[in-house]
C-alpha angles and dihedrals in degrees: 000000000000100000118342089213097033096112087051095049096042103041095159124080111226125195128172118283120249116240113254112280095234091053098044093047089066092062143029099234122124111284102232131093121228116277120219117242087230095056089045091051091052089050091049088050088064089070106107098202089232120213088237103030100209088186086073089058091046092055117072088204093059089233111199088234103164090045097055090038087060093047092051091052092051091050092246096137097159094054091046092059091051090056093044093050090047087078107016126050094194114030088156087068098041093043090060103032112027117099088226106240085175090069092049090059095042108129091221083063092068093083103356137044110283127255115275092247098156093050092051089050096055094043091053092054097039088051090048093054090045090053097046096246094125101087135156115276104200118185120266090225138020120230095199090234119133121213130186120208112195112205127031101220122118092285093049094043093047091049092047095048092049092046091048092050088050089062104259127132103249130191120186114209119204125175094205120080092252137041119253112070113212085350088066105037105011102050113070118234093245089063096045128001110227091230085083091063092044096055092046089051089052088057092049095046091050088052089057105265112144122212127201116185130189091041120126104201109219091033113040089025117033125224091245092054092047095053092038091056100043136051092217138010129211115201111209103153097133132225096297099156101106125214111247133204105227099193132132108293098025090127093061120118108253097044108105141163114252090244090054089057109034100058093062091061090052093047089055091052089050092056098249114158092243099122122101133220088287090059091244131113120248092268117037139157092214112140091349134127100238130198119191116199108205130053100214132098095285088055088053091050091055089047095054089045092051091051093054093044089057104253117190091225137339133210124183117204125206122183090205119081118256110280122238121273091242133031111310117238088236091065104044123177130316093028122086106277127239105222142131110281128189113208124199087257092054088050091056095062145274131110125275117211122193134195096023134129128201113222103174143015110221120205147170125216090357093305123112112245105166145356126235106223139174136185121254136197131200116252122173091338096310131100111245125192115247110231119248091009099116121130140161127229125196115236138172094181129031120189122196111215101164098131132248135296098209143282125335108265102198119083115007100027096037090051094046090048093217117177112252130210121245085264092056097253121129111273120232141173127234091284089054089249117149125223085271111077111244096016116104133179133213137179128007092345090071102021103036127237109338145132132311093244089057088049094054093042092052092044088056093046094045085051092055089047093050091045091052091050092051100042103022092244138033139211093193116114115252104196098183147017128220089247094056088087132016116264111257 
């Protein structure tokens, strides 16, 4: 145990300060200031090493949280990264992007602020990279088996790294021009700088994983070629079929999906020649009145991006009512709490509008100019219009950030003839194998839209299933089964 009285000595939860708003809006760097090791060790000392560590249950990866909290407190940083990497291939991703369900289930959180688990995690891995402790781990032997991983998001990368380390010849196929999936083109730079992806890819390449970008499997490479050239296939293409808003005026210029908008900003930061004569990318919020429809993380990503591009104003619409300031009674400990949250993007400006529904996009000369909106309230589980609540809001740019409905069916999945669930996700058994022998699925493609920790956990589990299929048995860890949680 780190310190038997640590949670009594250090009663206050401390996290890194965010850089001043007026400063961070001038660049695209990550928003947080550095955090001292001494302060972090005090925070790690708050971990009580519970008899039943509910944080383990809160984390799909099964991270050994009390163990590495104790090691950080004792200044055993090299041991701490070994314990962290034992369950998580990419803590530099989860430590920045995960909403931390582990903290929501921290026992200390019953009557105090929970341990800063997520911050301890990211400091461990960042320190390990700085010290040169993150090195390639190539396999001791090769199996001669070839595996194709389709998709290079967190699920695909986790599966690929596990299978490469098991000795298989692994090739990752990505239809975009760079590896990373939504990590690369969906997550803004201010939430996670892309250098974190690049340095991990260097490690994976040195271990033997091969990467092929600009390849749309099912189009550029046929299913027959893919299966003929490989002994097993792992599908990790994500849930990229976005939810649309089919209302009058949807065809107007200026109404875009979030994933039509966000990648351009990332490309500019990576130096791609995508800006026009005005110095702006094809879709930009500069000098525009922006309305974001959707109140989740993707909406917040659009919000922060719009701020940095110089939007004239930003409104973020959410059809749900405003959550309570503290944990809602409907989500008691140790469940993930429903409560009002303020991200760094919300802190930077814009107006959040709850309990509203957009019924029409209004335009002139083919360009959106406004939205017709009304308030709603929940009655018997349904949204009902509030009478006489109609209003109109000017807008030059509307961004739809309402989530995803599942994987794209045409092309790869259609040609593979894999069985789907009633929700349209790829069906799989306890070994993450689909209805097609030798074809496995991991992440959002099989689970539906979910968290990065679930993606990595499923990538690791699918790798174990594929390894078992190829070799008859597997020593790779399989942290979860599809039946561990309902399909979304």
